[in-house]
GURO-503323 format. One record per atom (N, C-alpha, C): x, y, z; atom name; residue number from 0. Coordinates in Angstrom, 2 decimals. Layout:
BEGIN
{{X, Y, Z}, CA, NUM} ...
//
This chain:
BEGIN
{{0.85, -1.17, 0.00}, N, 0} {{0.00, 0.00, 0.00}, CA, 0} {{0.90, 1.24, 0.00}, C, 0} {{0.61, 2.18, -0.87}, N, 1} {{1.42, 3.39, -0.95}, CA, 1} {{1.15, 4.28, 0.27}, C, 1} {{2.02, 5.25, 0.49}, N, 2} {{1.84, 6.20, 1.60}, CA, 2} {{0.52, 6.95, 1.44}, C, 2} {{0.22, 7.40, 0.22}, N, 3} {{-1.04, 8.13, 0.01}, CA, 3} {{-2.25, 7.26, 0.28}, C, 3} {{-2.17, 5.97, -0.06}, N, 4} {{-3.27, 5.05, 0.25}, CA, 4} {{-3.41, 4.84, 1.76}, C, 4} {{-2.28, 4.76, 2.45}, N, 5} {{-2.32, 4.62, 3.91}, CA, 5} {{-2.94, 5.86, 4.55}, C, 5} {{-2.54, 7.03, 4.10}, N, 6} {{-3.10, 8.28, 4.63}, CA, 6} {{-4.61, 8.31, 4.40}, C, 6} {{-5.03, 7.95, 3.20}, N, 7} {{-6.47, 7.94, 2.89}, CA, 7} {{-7.23, 6.98, 3.80}, C, 7} {{-6.67, 5.79, 4.01}, N, 8} {{-7.31, 4.81, 4.88}, CA, 8} {{-7.41, 5.32, 6.32}, C, 8} {{-6.31, 5.84, 6.84}, N, 9} {{-6.28, 6.27, 8.24}, CA, 9} {{-7.10, 7.53, 8.48}, C, 9} {{-7.26, 8.36, 7.48}, N, 10} {{-8.06, 9.59, 7.62}, CA, 10} {{-9.55, 9.31, 7.41}, C, 10} {{-9.86, 8.19, 6.76}, N, 11} {{-11.25, 7.84, 6.48}, CA, 11} {{-12.04, 7.69, 7.78}, C, 11} {{-13.21, 8.32, 7.81}, N, 12} {{-14.10, 8.20, 8.95}, CA, 12} {{-13.74, 9.10, 10.12}, C, 12} {{-12.82, 10.01, 9.92}, N, 13} {{-12.43, 10.94, 10.98}, CA, 13} {{-12.99, 12.32, 10.70}, C, 13} {{-13.12, 13.11, 11.74}, N, 14} {{-13.67, 14.46, 11.62}, CA, 14} {{-12.76, 15.42, 12.36}, C, 14} {{-12.43, 16.54, 11.74}, N, 15} {{-11.49, 17.49, 12.33}, CA, 15} {{-12.08, 18.87, 12.56}, C, 15} {{-13.30, 19.10, 12.20}, N, 16} {{-13.93, 20.39, 12.45}, CA, 16} {{-13.89, 21.33, 11.27}, C, 16} {{-12.79, 21.36, 10.54}, N, 17} {{-12.75, 22.16, 9.32}, CA, 17} {{-11.69, 21.61, 8.37}, C, 17} {{-11.77, 22.02, 7.14}, N, 18} {{-10.91, 21.48, 6.09}, CA, 18} {{-9.43, 21.81, 6.31}, C, 18} {{-9.15, 22.98, 6.86}, N, 19} {{-7.76, 23.37, 7.09}, CA, 19} {{-7.08, 22.45, 8.10}, C, 19} {{-7.77, 22.14, 9.17}, N, 20} {{-7.21, 21.22, 10.17}, CA, 20} {{-7.06, 19.83, 9.58}, C, 20} {{-8.04, 19.40, 8.81}, N, 21} {{-7.97, 18.08, 8.19}, CA, 21} {{-6.75, 17.98, 7.28}, C, 21} {{-6.51, 19.00, 6.47}, N, 22} {{-5.37, 18.99, 5.55}, CA, 22} {{-4.05, 18.98, 6.32}, C, 22} {{-3.98, 19.76, 7.40}, N, 23} {{-2.76, 19.80, 8.21}, CA, 23} {{-2.49, 18.43, 8.84}, C, 23} {{-3.55, 17.78, 9.33}, N, 24} {{-3.39, 16.46, 9.94}, CA, 24} {{-2.96, 15.42, 8.89}, C, 24} {{-3.54, 15.50, 7.71}, N, 25} {{-3.18, 14.56, 6.65}, CA, 25} {{-1.71, 14.75, 6.25}, C, 25} {{-1.27, 15.99, 6.16}, N, 26} {{0.12, 16.26, 5.80}, CA, 26} {{1.08, 15.77, 6.89}, C, 26} {{0.73, 16.01, 8.16}, N, 27} {{1.58, 15.53, 9.25}, CA, 27} {{1.65, 14.01, 9.26}, C, 27} {{0.52, 13.35, 9.05}, N, 28} {{0.50, 11.90, 8.99}, CA, 28} {{1.37, 11.40, 7.85}, C, 28} {{1.24, 12.03, 6.69}, N, 29} {{2.04, 11.64, 5.52}, CA, 29} {{3.53, 11.77, 5.83}, C, 29} {{3.94, 12.89, 6.45}, N, 30} {{5.35, 13.10, 6.79}, CA, 30} {{5.86, 12.03, 7.75}, C, 30} {{5.06, 11.70, 8.73}, N, 31} {{5.49, 10.69, 9.70}, CA, 31} {{5.58, 9.30, 9.05}, C, 31} {{4.66, 8.99, 8.16}, N, 32} {{4.72, 7.70, 7.48}, CA, 32} {{5.94, 7.62, 6.56}, C, 32} {{6.31, 8.74, 5.97}, N, 33} {{7.48, 8.76, 5.09}, CA, 33} {{8.78, 8.51, 5.85}, C, 33} {{8.78, 8.68, 7.17}, N, 34} {{9.98, 8.40, 7.96}, CA, 34} {{10.32, 6.91, 7.95}, C, 34} {{9.33, 6.08, 7.61}, N, 35} {{9.58, 4.66, 7.46}, CA, 35} {{9.67, 3.85, 8.74}, C, 35} {{9.22, 4.40, 9.84}, N, 36} {{9.23, 3.66, 11.10}, CA, 36} {{7.80, 3.53, 11.61}, C, 36} {{7.55, 2.50, 12.41}, N, 37} {{6.19, 2.34, 12.95}, CA, 37} {{5.80, 3.52, 13.84}, C, 37} {{4.58, 3.97, 13.68}, N, 38} {{4.05, 5.01, 14.55}, CA, 38} {{3.57, 4.36, 15.84}, C, 38} {{3.56, 5.12, 16.92}, N, 39} {{3.00, 4.67, 18.19}, CA, 39} {{1.70, 5.43, 18.40}, C, 39} {{0.60, 4.70, 18.44}, N, 40} {{-0.71, 5.33, 18.63}, CA, 40} {{-1.41, 4.71, 19.82}, C, 40} {{-2.24, 5.51, 20.49}, N, 41} {{-2.99, 4.98, 21.62}, CA, 41} {{-4.34, 5.66, 21.67}, C, 41} {{-5.22, 5.02, 22.41}, N, 42} {{-6.52, 5.60, 22.71}, CA, 42} {{-6.87, 5.16, 24.12}, C, 42} {{-7.45, 6.08, 24.89}, N, 43} {{-7.78, 5.78, 26.27}, CA, 43} {{-9.26, 5.49, 26.47}, C, 43} {{-9.54, 4.57, 27.37}, N, 44} {{-10.91, 4.15, 27.67}, CA, 44} {{-11.08, 4.16, 29.19}, C, 44} {{-12.15, 4.77, 29.67}, N, 45} {{-12.42, 4.87, 31.10}, CA, 45} {{-13.28, 3.70, 31.56}, C, 45} {{-12.83, 2.92, 32.53}, N, 46} {{-13.58, 1.75, 32.99}, CA, 46} {{-14.69, 2.11, 33.99}, C, 46} {{-15.69, 2.82, 33.50}, N, 47} {{-16.81, 3.22, 34.36}, CA, 47} {{-17.81, 2.09, 34.56}, C, 47} {{-17.80, 1.13, 33.64}, N, 48} {{-18.67, -0.05, 33.74}, CA, 48} {{-17.83, -1.27, 33.37}, C, 48} {{-18.42, -2.44, 33.49}, N, 49} {{-17.67, -3.66, 33.15}, CA, 49} {{-17.63, -3.91, 31.65}, C, 49} {{-18.44, -3.22, 30.88}, N, 50} {{-18.53, -3.50, 29.45}, CA, 50} {{-18.17, -2.31, 28.59}, C, 50} {{-17.40, -2.60, 27.55}, N, 51} {{-17.21, -1.62, 26.49}, CA, 51} {{-18.53, -1.56, 25.72}, C, 51} {{-18.79, -0.45, 25.04}, N, 52} {{-20.03, -0.34, 24.27}, CA, 52} {{-19.73, -0.10, 22.80}, C, 52} {{-20.75, -0.05, 22.01}, N, 53} {{-20.61, 0.08, 20.56}, CA, 53} {{-19.79, 1.30, 20.16}, C, 53} {{-19.94, 2.40, 20.88}, N, 54} {{-19.16, 3.61, 20.59}, CA, 54} {{-17.66, 3.39, 20.72}, C, 54} {{-17.24, 2.55, 21.65}, N, 55} {{-15.82, 2.26, 21.81}, CA, 55} {{-15.25, 1.56, 20.57}, C, 55} {{-16.07, 0.82, 19.87}, N, 56} {{-15.57, 0.06, 18.72}, CA, 56} {{-15.12, 0.96, 17.58}, C, 56} {{-15.62, 2.19, 17.54}, N, 57} {{-15.22, 3.12, 16.47}, CA, 57} {{-13.72, 3.40, 16.57}, C, 57} {{-13.27, 3.77, 17.76}, N, 58} {{-11.84, 4.06, 17.91}, CA, 58} {{-11.01, 2.79, 17.88}, C, 58} {{-11.54, 1.68, 18.39}, N, 59} {{-10.78, 0.44, 18.34}, CA, 59} {{-10.60, -0.04, 16.90}, C, 59} {{-11.58, 0.17, 16.06}, N, 60} {{-11.43, -0.22, 14.65}, CA, 60} {{-10.37, 0.65, 13.97}, C, 60} {{-10.28, 1.92, 14.36}, N, 61} {{-9.23, 2.78, 13.81}, CA, 61} {{-7.87, 2.30, 14.31}, C, 61} {{-7.77, 1.93, 15.59}, N, 62} {{-6.52, 1.37, 16.10}, CA, 62} {{-6.13, 0.12, 15.33}, C, 62} {{-7.11, -0.70, 15.02}, N, 63} {{-6.84, -1.94, 14.26}, CA, 63} {{-6.28, -1.61, 12.87}, C, 63} {{-6.77, -0.56, 12.25}, N, 64} {{-6.21, -0.16, 10.96}, CA, 64} {{-4.72, 0.17, 11.09}, C, 64} {{-4.38, 0.88, 12.16}, N, 65} {{-2.96, 1.18, 12.39}, CA, 65} {{-2.17, -0.12, 12.59}, C, 65} {{-2.72, -1.06, 13.37}, N, 66} {{-2.05, -2.34, 13.57}, CA, 66} {{-1.82, -3.07, 12.26}, C, 66} {{-2.86, -3.11, 11.45}, N, 67} {{-2.77, -3.83, 10.18}, CA, 67} {{-1.72, -3.23, 9.25}, C, 67} {{-1.39, -1.96, 9.47}, N, 68} {{-0.35, -1.29, 8.67}, CA, 68} {{1.02, -1.38, 9.34}, C, 68} {{1.11, -2.13, 10.45}, N, 69} {{2.40, -2.36, 11.09}, CA, 69} {{2.78, -1.38, 12.19}, C, 69} {{1.84, -0.60, 12.68}, N, 70} {{2.14, 0.38, 13.71}, CA, 70} {{1.88, -0.18, 15.10}, C, 70} {{2.48, 0.46, 16.11}, N, 71} {{2.37, 0.03, 17.50}, CA, 71} {{1.13, 0.65, 18.13}, C, 71} {{0.29, -0.17, 18.74}, N, 72} {{-0.97, 0.29, 19.33}, CA, 72} {{-0.98, 0.02, 20.83}, C, 72} {{-1.37, 1.04, 21.58}, N, 73} {{-1.55, 0.91, 23.02}, CA, 73} {{-3.01, 1.17, 23.35}, C, 73} {{-3.60, 0.23, 24.05}, N, 74} {{-4.97, 0.35, 24.57}, CA, 74} {{-4.81, 0.83, 26.01}, C, 74} {{-5.13, 2.09, 26.25}, N, 75} {{-4.89, 2.73, 27.54}, CA, 75} {{-6.17, 2.74, 28.37}, C, 75} {{-6.09, 2.16, 29.55}, N, 76} {{-7.25, 2.11, 30.45}, CA, 76} {{-7.06, 3.19, 31.51}, C, 76} {{-7.94, 4.19, 31.50}, N, 77} {{-7.83, 5.35, 32.39}, CA, 77} {{-8.47, 5.10, 33.74}, C, 77} {{-7.77, 4.38, 34.60}, N, 78} {{-8.35, 3.99, 35.88}, CA, 78} {{-8.65, 5.17, 36.80}, C, 78} {{-7.95, 6.27, 36.67}, N, 79} {{-8.12, 7.38, 37.60}, CA, 79} {{-9.46, 8.09, 37.46}, C, 79} {{-10.02, 8.16, 36.27}, N, 80} {{-11.25, 8.94, 36.10}, CA, 80} {{-12.43, 8.34, 36.83}, C, 80} {{-12.47, 7.03, 36.96}, N, 81} {{-13.53, 6.39, 37.72}, CA, 81} {{-13.44, 6.69, 39.21}, C, 81} {{-12.21, 6.95, 39.65}, N, 82} {{-12.00, 7.24, 41.07}, CA, 82} {{-12.40, 8.66, 41.45}, C, 82} {{-12.39, 9.56, 40.49}, N, 83} {{-12.67, 10.96, 40.82}, CA, 83} {{-14.01, 11.44, 40.30}, C, 83} {{-14.73, 10.61, 39.55}, N, 84} {{-16.01, 11.04, 39.01}, CA, 84} {{-15.82, 12.15, 37.99}, C, 84} {{-14.85, 12.01, 37.12}, N, 85} {{-14.45, 13.02, 36.14}, CA, 85} {{-15.64, 13.60, 35.38}, C, 85} {{-15.84, 14.91, 35.40}, N, 86} {{-16.95, 15.53, 34.68}, CA, 86} {{-16.58, 16.04, 33.29}, C, 86} {{-15.43, 15.67, 32.74}, N, 87} {{-15.01, 16.16, 31.43}, CA, 87} {{-16.10, 15.96, 30.38}, C, 87} {{-16.41, 17.02, 29.66}, N, 88} {{-17.35, 16.97, 28.54}, CA, 88} {{-18.73, 16.47, 28.93}, C, 88} {{-19.10, 16.62, 30.18}, N, 89} {{-20.42, 16.17, 30.64}, CA, 89} {{-21.11, 17.33, 31.35}, C, 89} {{-22.42, 17.28, 31.38}, N, 90} {{-23.17, 18.31, 32.09}, CA, 90} {{-23.48, 17.91, 33.52}, C, 90} {{-23.04, 16.72, 33.91}, N, 91} {{-23.20, 16.28, 35.29}, CA, 91} {{-22.03, 15.37, 35.64}, C, 91} {{-21.82, 15.18, 36.94}, N, 92} {{-20.71, 14.34, 37.39}, CA, 92} {{-20.96, 12.88, 37.08}, C, 92} {{-19.91, 12.19, 36.76}, N, 93} {{-20.00, 10.75, 36.64}, CA, 93} {{-19.92, 10.19, 38.05}, C, 93} {{-20.50, 9.01, 38.28}, N, 94} {{-20.42, 8.44, 39.63}, CA, 94} {{-18.97, 8.13, 40.00}, C, 94} {{-18.66, 8.35, 41.27}, N, 95} {{-17.35, 8.00, 41.80}, CA, 95} {{-17.37, 6.52, 42.15}, C, 95} {{-16.38, 5.79, 41.62}, N, 96} {{-16.30, 4.35, 41.87}, CA, 96} {{-15.23, 4.06, 42.91}, C, 96} {{-15.37, 2.95, 43.58}, N, 97} {{-14.35, 2.51, 44.54}, CA, 97} {{-13.16, 1.96, 43.74}, C, 97} {{-11.98, 1.92, 44.36}, N, 98} {{-10.83, 1.32, 43.68}, CA, 98} {{-11.10, -0.12, 43.24}, C, 98} {{-11.85, -0.87, 44.03}, N, 99} {{-12.17, -2.25, 43.68}, CA, 99} {{-13.07, -2.32, 42.44}, C, 99} {{-14.05, -1.42, 42.37}, N, 100} {{-14.94, -1.38, 41.19}, CA, 100} {{-14.15, -1.02, 39.94}, C, 100} {{-13.28, -0.02, 40.05}, N, 101} {{-12.48, 0.40, 38.90}, CA, 101} {{-11.59, -0.73, 38.43}, C, 101} {{-10.93, -1.40, 39.36}, N, 102} {{-10.04, -2.49, 38.98}, CA, 102} {{-10.81, -3.65, 38.34}, C, 102} {{-11.97, -3.98, 38.90}, N, 103} {{-12.79, -5.06, 38.33}, CA, 103} {{-13.23, -4.70, 36.90}, C, 103} {{-13.67, -3.47, 36.71}, N, 104} {{-14.08, -3.02, 35.38}, CA, 104} {{-12.91, -3.04, 34.41}, C, 104} {{-11.76, -2.56, 34.87}, N, 105} {{-10.58, -2.49, 34.00}, CA, 105} {{-10.14, -3.88, 33.55}, C, 105} {{-10.28, -4.87, 34.42}, N, 106} {{-9.86, -6.24, 34.09}, CA, 106} {{-10.64, -6.79, 32.89}, C, 106} {{-11.89, -6.38, 32.73}, N, 107} {{-12.71, -6.90, 31.64}, CA, 107} {{-12.43, -6.22, 30.31}, C, 107} {{-11.89, -5.01, 30.34}, N, 108} {{-11.72, -4.24, 29.11}, CA, 108} {{-10.75, -4.87, 28.12}, C, 108} {{-9.63, -5.35, 28.62}, N, 109} {{-8.64, -5.90, 27.70}, CA, 109} {{-9.20, -7.08, 26.91}, C, 109} {{-9.84, -8.01, 27.59}, N, 110} {{-10.39, -9.17, 26.89}, CA, 110} {{-11.42, -8.75, 25.85}, C, 110} {{-12.25, -7.77, 26.18}, N, 111} {{-13.24, -7.29, 25.22}, CA, 111} {{-12.57, -6.61, 24.02}, C, 111} {{-11.50, -5.86, 24.29}, N, 112} {{-10.80, -5.16, 23.21}, CA, 112} {{-10.20, -6.13, 22.21}, C, 112} {{-9.78, -7.30, 22.69}, N, 113} {{-9.16, -8.28, 21.80}, CA, 113} {{-10.13, -8.89, 20.81}, C, 113} {{-11.40, -8.59, 20.92}, N, 114} {{-12.35, -9.02, 19.89}, CA, 114} {{-12.16, -8.21, 18.61}, C, 114} {{-11.51, -7.04, 18.75}, N, 115} {{-11.23, -6.18, 17.59}, CA, 115} {{-9.73, -6.04, 17.36}, C, 115} {{-9.00, -5.79, 18.43}, N, 116} {{-7.56, -5.57, 18.32}, CA, 116} {{-6.81, -6.91, 18.32}, C, 116} {{-5.67, -6.93, 17.67}, N, 117} {{-4.82, -8.11, 17.63}, CA, 117} {{-4.11, -8.26, 18.97}, C, 117} {{-4.41, -9.33, 19.68}, N, 118} {{-3.86, -9.58, 21.01}, CA, 118} {{-2.33, -9.53, 21.01}, C, 118} {{-1.71, -10.09, 19.99}, N, 119} {{-0.25, -10.16, 19.93}, CA, 119} {{0.39, -8.82, 19.63}, C, 119} {{-0.36, -7.88, 19.08}, N, 120} {{0.19, -6.59, 18.69}, CA, 120} {{-0.29, -5.43, 19.55}, C, 120} {{-1.02, -5.72, 20.62}, N, 121} {{-1.61, -4.66, 21.44}, CA, 121} {{-0.94, -4.59, 22.79}, C, 121} {{-0.52, -3.39, 23.16}, N, 122} {{-0.01, -3.15, 24.51}, CA, 122} {{-1.18, -2.62, 25.34}, C, 122} {{-1.36, -3.19, 26.51}, N, 123} {{-2.38, -2.72, 27.45}, CA, 123} {{-1.65, -1.94, 28.53}, C, 123} {{-2.05, -0.70, 28.74}, N, 124} {{-1.44, 0.15, 29.76}, CA, 124} {{-2.53, 0.82, 30.58}, C, 124} {{-2.15, 1.30, 31.77}, N, 125} {{-3.08, 1.95, 32.69}, CA, 125} {{-2.53, 3.32, 33.08}, C, 125} {{-3.42, 4.30, 33.22}, N, 126} {{-3.04, 5.57, 33.83}, CA, 126} {{-3.07, 5.39, 35.32}, C, 126} {{-2.05, 5.88, 36.01}, N, 127} {{-1.96, 5.73, 37.45}, CA, 127} {{-1.67, 7.07, 38.11}, C, 127} {{-1.92, 7.11, 39.39}, N, 128} {{-1.52, 8.26, 40.21}, CA, 128} {{-0.17, 7.94, 40.82}, C, 128} {{0.62, 8.96, 41.04}, N, 129} {{1.86, 8.77, 41.77}, CA, 129} {{2.17, 10.04, 42.55}, C, 129} {{2.88, 9.91, 43.66}, N, 130} {{3.22, 11.09, 44.44}, CA, 130} {{4.22, 11.95, 43.68}, C, 130} {{4.15, 13.24, 43.89}, N, 131} {{5.07, 14.19, 43.28}, CA, 131} {{5.40, 15.24, 44.32}, C, 131} {{6.52, 15.90, 44.18}, N, 132} {{6.94, 16.88, 45.18}, CA, 132} {{5.90, 17.97, 45.41}, C, 132} {{5.07, 18.27, 44.44}, N, 133} {{4.07, 19.32, 44.59}, CA, 133} {{2.69, 18.75, 44.92}, C, 133} {{2.62, 17.49, 45.27}, N, 134} {{1.34, 16.89, 45.62}, CA, 134} {{1.06, 15.67, 44.77}, C, 134} {{-0.16, 15.18, 44.83}, N, 135} {{-0.55, 13.99, 44.08}, CA, 135} {{-0.86, 14.40, 42.65}, C, 135} {{-0.15, 13.84, 41.70}, N, 136} {{-0.31, 14.22, 40.31}, CA, 136} {{-0.58, 12.99, 39.46}, C, 136} {{-1.26, 13.21, 38.36}, N, 137} {{-1.51, 12.14, 37.42}, CA, 137} {{-0.26, 11.92, 36.59}, C, 137} {{0.15, 10.70, 36.49}, N, 138} {{1.28, 10.33, 35.66}, CA, 138} {{0.78, 9.39, 34.59}, C, 138} {{0.92, 9.75, 33.36}, N, 139} {{0.49, 8.86, 32.28}, CA, 139} {{1.55, 7.78, 32.13}, C, 139} {{1.49, 6.86, 33.01}, N, 140} {{2.52, 5.83, 33.12}, CA, 140} {{2.31, 4.72, 32.10}, C, 140} {{3.41, 4.19, 31.63}, N, 141} {{3.37, 3.01, 30.77}, CA, 141} {{3.71, 1.82, 31.64}, C, 141} {{2.73, 1.36, 32.36}, N, 142} {{2.93, 0.24, 33.28}, CA, 142} {{1.96, -0.88, 32.92}, C, 142} {{2.27, -2.11, 33.28}, N, 143} {{1.46, -3.23, 32.84}, CA, 143} {{0.19, -3.52, 33.64}, C, 143} {{-0.07, -2.82, 34.73}, N, 144} {{-1.27, -3.15, 35.50}, CA, 144} {{-1.78, -1.98, 36.30}, C, 144} {{-2.99, -2.11, 36.86}, N, 145} {{-3.60, -1.01, 37.60}, CA, 145} {{-2.81, -0.58, 38.83}, C, 145} {{-2.09, -1.50, 39.47}, N, 146} {{-1.23, -1.14, 40.58}, CA, 146} {{-1.94, -0.35, 41.66}, C, 146} {{-1.27, 0.68, 42.15}, N, 147} {{-1.82, 1.46, 43.25}, CA, 147} {{-2.72, 2.57, 42.73}, C, 147} {{-3.78, 2.79, 43.45}, N, 148} {{-4.69, 3.88, 43.13}, CA, 148} {{-4.73, 4.79, 44.35}, C, 148} {{-5.11, 6.05, 44.17}, N, 149} {{-5.10, 6.95, 45.32}, CA, 149} {{-6.11, 6.52, 46.37}, C, 149} {{-5.69, 6.53, 47.60}, N, 150} {{-6.59, 6.18, 48.69}, CA, 150} {{-7.48, 7.36, 49.06}, C, 150} {{-6.95, 8.54, 48.90}, N, 151} {{-7.75, 9.73, 49.21}, CA, 151} {{-7.34, 10.83, 48.25}, C, 151} {{-8.28, 11.42, 47.59}, N, 152} {{-7.99, 12.50, 46.65}, CA, 152} {{-8.34, 13.86, 47.24}, C, 152} {{-8.76, 13.89, 48.46}, N, 153} {{-9.07, 15.16, 49.10}, CA, 153} {{-10.40, 15.71, 48.65}, C, 153} {{-10.67, 16.95, 49.04}, N, 154} {{-11.98, 17.56, 48.78}, CA, 154} {{-12.19, 17.91, 47.32}, C, 154} {{-11.14, 17.86, 46.49}, N, 155} {{-11.29, 18.19, 45.08}, CA, 155} {{-11.92, 17.08, 44.27}, C, 155} {{-12.15, 15.95, 44.88}, N, 156} {{-12.72, 14.79, 44.20}, CA, 156} {{-14.03, 15.17, 43.53}, C, 156} {{-14.16, 14.85, 42.26}, N, 157} {{-15.36, 15.03, 41.45}, CA, 157} {{-15.63, 16.46, 41.03}, C, 157} {{-14.79, 17.39, 41.39}, N, 158} {{-15.08, 18.78, 41.04}, CA, 158} {{-14.27, 19.28, 39.86}, C, 158} {{-13.16, 18.65, 39.55}, N, 159} {{-12.33, 19.08, 38.44}, CA, 159} {{-12.26, 17.99, 37.38}, C, 159} {{-12.31, 18.39, 36.10}, N, 160} {{-12.07, 17.39, 35.06}, CA, 160} {{-10.66, 16.83, 35.19}, C, 160} {{-10.49, 15.58, 34.84}, N, 161} {{-9.18, 14.94, 34.96}, CA, 161} {{-8.12, 15.70, 34.19}, C, 161} {{-8.47, 16.27, 33.04}, N, 162} {{-7.47, 16.99, 32.26}, CA, 162} {{-6.90, 18.18, 33.03}, C, 162} {{-7.67, 18.74, 33.99}, N, 163} {{-7.20, 19.86, 34.79}, CA, 163} {{-6.31, 19.42, 35.94}, C, 163} {{-6.25, 18.12, 36.20}, N, 164} {{-5.44, 17.60, 37.29}, CA, 164} {{-4.06, 17.15, 36.83}, C, 164} {{-3.79, 17.20, 35.54}, N, 165} {{-2.51, 16.75, 35.02}, CA, 165} {{-1.39, 17.67, 35.49}, C, 165} {{-0.29, 17.10, 35.91}, N, 166} {{0.87, 17.90, 36.30}, CA, 166} {{1.58, 18.37, 35.04}, C, 166} {{2.03, 19.58, 35.07}, N, 167} {{2.72, 20.16, 33.92}, CA, 167} {{4.22, 20.16, 34.10}, C, 167} {{4.72, 19.42, 35.08}, N, 168} {{6.15, 19.40, 35.35}, CA, 168} {{6.87, 18.47, 34.38}, C, 168} {{8.06, 18.85, 34.00}, N, 169} {{8.85, 18.01, 33.11}, CA, 169} {{9.10, 16.66, 33.76}, C, 169} {{9.08, 15.65, 32.96}, N, 170} {{9.35, 14.32, 33.45}, CA, 170} {{8.13, 13.57, 33.94}, C, 170} {{6.99, 14.22, 33.97}, N, 171} {{5.78, 13.52, 34.39}, CA, 171} {{5.01, 13.06, 33.19}, C, 171} 
//
């Protein structure tokens, strides 16, 4: 498959808001493919329930296209958002789950994802919390399991979107 055919395939079914952004994204993708090395792509899924739903399959099918073209795919399970009731892009808070509920839900996601993604070519990773000199910060860690979750997030729990809790310090 030529680079232009790969770009067309990977851009198919995506929406960027306007034509200028779409063209810029297509050009950046083309440039990266021309480098001749596998791209690393990921998509994150929040384990708010035990089951993935039909909407999740849209992004998983796109990840599979990248896999089929020889690229590295990471299926990222965002365990922290279930713990804080993340309100990102919602008009109401999501329910706050216990660490046990989040871990149980997260355990089911990988097996469900393998119905679409290639098990041998998929990395499963989890977002974790870790201590930092300026307080408890989210670290987008590349670790193989849910590990430790915060025992107490303080009074800010459920009031800030997870994206606002990210540490901006180098190395995190």
